[in-house]
C-alpha positions in Angstrom: -47.6 -53.9 62.1 -51.3 -54.5 60.3 -50.8 -56.2 57.1 -49.5 -54.2 54.6 -52.1 -53.2 52.0 -49.7 -54.0 48.8 -52.7 -53.6 46.2 -54.1 -50.7 47.6 -50.6 -49.3 47.3 -50.1 -50.6 43.7 -53.1 -48.9 42.8 -51.6 -45.9 44.0 -48.7 -46.0 41.8 -50.9 -46.7 38.7 -53.1 -43.9 39.0 -52.8 -40.9 37.6 -51.4 -37.5 40.1 -54.9 -35.7 39.5 -56.7 -38.1 40.9 -57.4 -37.4 44.7 -55.3 -38.1 47.5 -55.6 -41.0 49.9 -54.9 -38.6 52.6 -55.8 -35.1 52.6 -53.8 -32.6 54.7 -53.8 -28.6 55.3 -56.0 -26.0 53.1 -58.1 -26.4 56.7 -59.5 -22.4 56.4 -60.8 -23.1 52.6 -62.4 -26.3 53.7 -64.0 -24.6 56.8 -65.5 -21.5 55.2 -66.9 -23.8 51.9 -68.7 -26.1 55.0 -69.9 -23.3 56.9 -71.7 -21.3 54.4 -73.3 -24.6 52.9 -74.4 -25.3 56.7 -75.7 -21.9 57.0 -77.6 -21.8 53.5 -79.3 -25.3 54.6 -80.9 -22.9 57.9 -81.9 -20.2 55.7 -83.2 -22.5 53.2 -82.4 -19.9 50.5 -78.8 -19.0 49.0 -76.8 -16.3 51.1 -75.5 -13.5 48.9 -71.7 -13.7 48.0 -71.7 -17.3 48.6 -69.0 -18.0 46.8 -65.7 -19.2 47.3 -62.6 -19.1 45.0 -59.7 -21.3 45.1 -56.9 -20.2 43.4 -53.7 -21.8 42.7 -50.4 -22.7 39.9 -50.7 -25.9 38.3 -50.1 -28.6 40.6 -51.1 -26.7 44.2 -54.1 -29.4 44.6 -57.3 -27.5 44.0 -59.0 -30.3 42.3 -57.9 -32.6 45.6 -59.7 -29.7 47.6 -63.1 -30.2 45.5 -62.9 -33.5 46.1 -62.2 -33.7 49.7 -65.2 -31.1 49.9 -67.0 -33.4 48.4 -66.1 -36.0 51.0 -66.7 -33.8 53.6 -69.9 -32.7 52.4 -72.1 -34.7 54.4 -71.7 -32.6 57.7 -73.1 -29.8 56.2 -76.3 -31.9 54.7 -75.1 -31.0 51.6 -74.6 -32.6 48.4 -72.0 -31.5 46.1 -72.2 -31.1 41.8 -68.2 -31.1 40.3 -68.1 -30.1 36.6 -65.6 -28.0 34.9 -65.9 -24.5 33.4 -66.0 -26.0 30.0 -69.1 -28.5 30.7 -70.6 -25.8 32.3 -70.6 -23.5 29.2 -71.2 -25.8 26.6 -74.0 -27.8 28.4 -76.0 -25.7 30.9 -79.2 -27.3 30.9 -77.1 -30.7 31.6 -75.5 -29.0 34.4 -78.7 -27.8 35.4 -79.9 -31.4 35.8 -77.3 -32.5 38.0 -78.1 -29.9 40.3 -81.7 -30.6 40.7 -81.1 -34.3 41.4 -78.2 -33.5 44.0 -81.3 -31.5 45.5 -84.2 -33.6 45.4 -82.9 -37.4 44.5 -84.7 -39.6 47.5 -81.2 -40.4 50.0 -81.7 -44.3 48.6 -81.3 -43.4 44.6 -78.7 -40.9 45.9 -76.9 -43.2 47.5 -77.2 -46.2 44.8 -75.7 -43.0 42.1 -72.7 -42.5 44.5 -72.0 -46.2 45.2 -72.2 -47.2 41.6 -70.9 -44.3 40.0 -68.9 -42.6 42.4 -67.9 -39.2 41.8 -68.8 -39.9 37.9 -72.7 -39.8 39.0 -73.3 -36.8 37.2 -72.9 -38.1 33.8 -75.6 -40.5 34.6 -78.4 -38.8 35.9 -80.2 -38.9 32.3 -81.2 -42.0 32.7 -84.6 -41.9 34.4 -85.5 -45.8 33.5 -82.4 -46.7 35.5 -82.1 -43.9 38.5 -86.1 -44.1 38.9 -86.7 -40.0 39.7 -89.6 -39.4 41.8 -92.4 -37.3 40.3 -91.0 -33.9 41.3 -88.1 -35.0 39.3 -89.3 -36.1 35.9 -90.4 -32.6 35.1 -86.5 -31.8 34.9 -85.8 -34.4 32.9 -89.1 -35.6 31.2 -89.6 -32.3 29.4 -87.4 -29.5 27.9 -84.1 -29.4 30.1 -84.1 -25.9 32.3 -82.2 -23.3 30.5 -81.8 -21.1 33.5 -82.0 -21.6 37.3 -85.2 -19.3 37.3 -86.5 -21.9 35.1 -85.1 -24.6 37.6 -86.7 -22.6 40.4 -90.3 -23.1 38.8 -89.9 -26.6 38.1 -88.2 -27.6 41.6 -88.8 -25.1 44.2 -86.7 -24.9 47.6 -89.4 -26.7 49.7 -88.9 -30.0 47.1 -84.7 -30.1 47.9 -83.7 -32.1 50.3 -80.2 -31.0 50.8 -78.0 -27.6 49.9 -75.8 -28.3 47.0 -72.7 -26.8 46.3 -71.4 -26.4 42.7 -68.1 -27.0 42.9 -66.7 -25.8 39.4 -63.2 -26.8 38.5 -60.7 -25.0 35.8 -62.5 -21.9 36.2 -59.8 -19.9 34.7 -61.1 -21.6 31.2 -64.7 -19.7 31.2 -65.1 -17.5 28.4 -67.6 -15.3 26.7 -69.2 -12.2 28.7 -71.8 -10.8 31.0 -75.1 -12.0 29.4 -73.8 -16.0 28.7 -76.5 -18.4 30.1 -73.3 -20.1 31.9 -72.6 -16.5 33.4 -76.3 -16.4 34.5 -76.2 -19.3 36.2 -72.9 -18.1 38.2 -74.2 -14.6 38.8 -78.0 -16.0 40.3 -76.2 -18.3 42.6 -73.7 -15.6 44.0 -76.0 -12.7 44.2 -78.9 -15.1 45.8 -81.3 -12.6 44.5 -83.4 -13.8 41.6 -83.9 -17.4 43.0 -84.5 -18.8 46.2 -82.8 -21.7 46.3 -80.4 -23.4 48.8 -77.3 -23.2 46.4 -73.4 -21.8 46.8 -70.8 -21.8 44.3 -67.1 -23.1 44.5 -65.1 -21.9 42.1 -61.0 -23.8 41.8 -58.5 -22.3 39.0 -55.3 -20.7 37.7 -54.0 -17.4 39.4 -56.2 -15.2 37.4 -59.4 -16.9 38.1 -60.5 -14.1 39.7 -60.2 -11.5 36.9 -61.8 -14.0 35.0 -65.3 -13.9 36.7 -65.2 -10.4 37.3 -65.4 -9.9 33.4 -68.6 -12.3 33.8 -70.5 -10.4 36.9 -68.8 -11.8 39.8 -67.6 -8.8 41.5 -68.4 -8.4 45.0 -68.1 -10.0 48.2 -64.7 -12.7 46.7 -61.7 -12.8 48.8 -60.2 -16.1 46.9 -57.8 -18.6 48.8 -55.0 -19.2 47.1 -53.0 -22.4 48.2 -49.2 -22.8 48.4 -46.9 -25.1 49.7 -47.3 -27.5 52.5 -45.8 -26.6 55.5 -42.9 -28.5 57.3 -45.6 -29.8 60.0 -48.3 -30.8 57.2 -45.6 -32.7 55.1 -44.9 -34.5 58.5 -48.4 -35.3 59.2 -48.7 -36.2 55.4 -45.9 -38.9 55.9 -47.7 -40.1 58.8 -51.3 -40.2 57.4 -49.6 -41.8 54.4 -47.7 -44.7 56.2 -50.7 -45.4 58.2 -53.4 -45.7 55.4 -50.9 -48.4 53.3 -49.9 -49.7 56.7 -46.2 -49.1 55.8 -43.5 -49.6 58.2 -40.8 -46.7 58.6 -38.6 -48.3 61.1 -35.6 -46.5 61.6 -36.0 -44.5 57.8 -38.1 -41.2 58.8 -35.1 -39.3 58.1 -34.4 -40.6 54.5 -38.0 -40.0 54.1 -38.3 -36.5 55.5 -35.4 -36.0 53.3 -36.9 -37.4 50.1 -40.0 -35.0 50.9 -37.8 -31.8 51.6 -36.6 -31.9 48.1 -40.7 -31.1 46.6 -40.6 -27.6 48.1 -43.7 -29.2 49.8 -45.4 -28.4 46.7 -48.4 -30.7 46.5 -47.6 -32.4 43.0 -44.1 -33.2 43.6 -45.4 -34.4 47.0 -47.3 -36.9 45.2 -44.3 -38.1 42.6 -41.9 -38.5 45.9 -44.8 -40.8 47.2 -44.9 -42.8 44.0 -41.4 -43.2 43.8 -41.2 -44.7 47.7 -44.1 -46.5 46.8 -42.5 -48.3 43.8 -39.4 -49.0 46.1 -42.2 -50.7 49.0 -43.6 -52.8 46.7 -40.2 -54.2 45.7 -40.4 -58.1 46.4 -38.7 -58.7 49.4 -39.3 -55.1 50.7 -43.1 -55.6 51.0 -43.7 -52.2 52.8 -41.0 -52.1 55.3 -38.7 -49.2 54.5 -36.0 -50.4 56.5 -35.5 -52.9 53.6 -35.0 -50.4 51.0 -31.2 -51.5 49.7 -30.8 -47.7 47.8 -32.3 -44.3 49.0 -30.3 -42.5 45.9 -32.0 -44.5 43.3 -35.9 -43.4 45.1 -34.3 -39.9 45.6 -33.3 -40.1 41.9 -36.3 -41.5 40.6 -39.0 -38.7 42.6 -36.4 -36.1 40.5 -37.0 -37.8 37.4 -40.6 -37.8 37.8 -40.6 -34.1 39.5 -38.4 -33.2 36.3 -41.2 -34.2 33.8 -43.4 -31.5 35.1 -40.7 -29.4 34.5 -40.8 -30.0 31.0 -44.3 -30.3 30.2 -45.0 -26.6 31.7 -42.0 -25.0 29.8 -44.0 -24.4 27.0 -43.6 -23.3 23.5 -44.3 -19.5 24.5 -41.6 -19.8 26.8 -39.5 -21.8 24.4 -40.0 -19.0 21.9 -38.0 -16.5 24.4 -36.3 -18.7 26.8 -34.0 -15.4 28.1 -37.4 -13.4 28.3 -38.6 -16.2 30.6 -35.8 -16.5 32.6 -34.8 -12.8 33.3 -38.9 -12.2 34.2 -38.4 -14.9 36.8 -35.3 -13.5 38.0 -36.8 -10.0 38.2 -39.4 -11.6 40.4 -37.4 -13.7 42.8 -34.8 -10.7 43.2 -38.1 -8.4 44.2 -38.9 -11.6 46.6 -35.7 -11.6 48.1 -34.9 -7.9 48.8 -38.6 -7.8 50.7 -39.6 -5.5 47.7 -43.1 -6.1 45.7 -43.6 -6.2 42.1 -47.0 -6.3 40.4 -48.4 -7.1 37.7 -48.4 -3.5 35.9 -44.8 -2.9 37.4 -43.7 -6.0 35.6 -45.6 -5.2 32.2 -43.8 -1.8 32.0 -40.2 -3.6 32.6 -41.2 -6.4 29.7 -42.1 -3.6 27.4 -38.7 -1.9 28.2 -36.5 -5.3 27.9 -38.1 -6.0 24.3 -37.8 -2.0 23.1 -34.4 -1.5 24.4 -32.9 -4.9 23.7 -29.9 -4.4 20.7 -29.0 -8.1 20.5 -33.0 -9.4 19.9 -32.2 -12.1 23.2 -36.2 -10.5 24.6 -39.0 -11.1 22.9 -42.2 -12.6 23.3 -44.4 -14.5 20.3 -46.2 -12.5 17.8 -49.4 -13.2 19.1 -48.8 -12.1 22.7 -48.7 -9.3 24.6 -46.6 -8.0 27.4 -49.6 -8.7 29.6 -50.6 -11.6 28.0 -47.2 -13.3 28.6 -47.5 -12.4 32.2 -51.0 -14.6 32.4 -49.1 -17.0 30.5 -46.9 -17.6 32.9 -49.2 -17.9 35.4 -50.5 -20.8 33.6 -47.9 -22.4 33.4 -46.8 -22.3 37.2 -43.9 -19.9 37.1 -45.8 -17.2 38.7 -48.3 -16.3 40.9 -50.7 -13.6 42.0 -51.3 -12.8 45.4 -55.2 -11.9 45.4 -55.5 -9.8 48.0 -52.3 -7.5 47.4 -51.3 -8.4 43.5 -47.6 -9.0 44.4 -46.4 -11.3 41.9 -44.3 -14.0 43.3 -42.6 -17.9 41.9 -44.5 -20.3 44.0 -42.5 -23.5 42.7 -38.5 -22.6 43.8 -37.6 -25.8 42.2 -39.3 -24.9 38.6 -38.1 -21.6 39.2 -34.4 -22.8 39.2 -35.0 -24.7 35.7 -36.8 -21.7 33.9 -33.5 -19.6 35.1 -30.9 -22.5 33.6 -33.2 -22.9 30.7 -32.7 -19.2 30.1 -28.9 -18.5 30.8 -29.4 -17.6 34.4 -27.6 -18.8 37.3 -30.1 -19.6 39.8 -27.1 -19.0 42.6 -27.9 -15.5 41.5 -30.9 -14.6 43.4 -29.0 -15.2 46.4 -26.5 -13.0 45.3 -29.3 -10.2 46.0 -29.9 -10.7 49.2 -28.0 -7.8 50.8 -28.2 -5.6 47.1 -30.4 -2.7 46.9 -30.5 -2.5 43.0 -31.7 -5.3 40.9 -30.0 -6.6 37.5 -31.7 -4.5 35.1 -31.9 -0.5 35.8 -35.3 0.9 37.4 -37.6 2.0 35.0 -37.1 5.3 35.5 -33.5 5.0 33.7 -34.1 6.0 30.0 -30.6 3.7 29.3 -30.7 -0.2 28.9 -27.8 -2.5 28.5 -28.5 -6.0 28.2 -26.6 -8.7 29.1 -24.9 -11.0 27.0 -26.3 -14.4 28.2 -24.2 -17.4 29.6 -24.9 -20.6 28.2 -25.9 -22.7 30.8 -23.7 -25.5 32.5 -25.9 -28.5 32.8 -25.1 -31.8 35.1 -26.2 -35.2 33.4 -26.8 -36.4 36.9 -29.2 -33.9 38.6 -32.5 -33.6 36.5 -33.3 -30.5 37.8 -30.3 -29.2 35.6 -31.4 -31.0 32.6 -33.2 -28.6 29.8 
């Protein structure tokens, strides 16, 4: 075996889960799409109408990791990536335009200097003209009043002065606020429409499950088919285990089955996979183990550590809104899960009507969402917490993370096993929407086992 990379593995353990993964697998379709559009834009020298790529997914689906991978692969399309958050573009549009200008026209040596010294944080330093040594063509973008729009930017820096296509990659896109006429919406519209300016720009937006509806309200309505990030497949998990072990020079030995079992309990959910890797890494760093999986003394302890880290996700995502009405939250998850198991479909409109029925006809007061919410905003909130996701093509709602779904059911007094019992049934726990009568089931208190982290409220 090659030399075990102890310090690198320790660095992995010390970093947070939002950091780019050391080994990236899957998501080939979205990566290919983004880079192909960037390469075509480079050939055309102008933007392509409808060039926007939207990446949606629940918290922990790996959206930020995809943006980082796009950044890493961008050189293959002769493109440069400007990664910012929706909040930054919304509050600091001129500064965002300056970052685009630098990525577009900086001399290769200056670009490499920025990347080498500041990494992905290079955009925070572009205003230091005296340090970066901007060329004359960039000087007016930084020394004069900052450009307020892409039209202004084009006047100062036309496309023939751009050395690279620029991919504007925006994270947390679901947080955009404001309407069609805001400065940040104008930037998005201008890139997407590719009509009012002739600049080699493409756009990638990453956000939670309602991102498409948010950007539609800002004028991006045509030519967008969002990518929905889901769990890793079994094959991708195997690829990841092999790549991760090779990356840190870990000797798996005869313990592949134990590692596969550890990964299996993650549901293939990227955030959970990270924590399973972290638990394994901690065990491999123990003195005397030193990267040899065969020397790990207690695999149950590794699994317990992984479960504990994953359980922290449940606690963090189980919001105050869900705590306000745990039984309603659980019943919503049960209804959606029932629809999944029976092969039926349930969309937001249908679920909204059911929620109204629950709340209006429940005599015991068990079903109620917070006063500041409506049935619609309650569903959106559950999507933001990762409890629900919506297929962007069909509108069908599903529960993306089975283990989190089970946690929510237990918090609301429902037995996750009841979902399995619906496989051969044609009726749900609640009567059909057309039925005027409604009987609220008496909630049964959950029976938690202290030694199972998935069952702790």
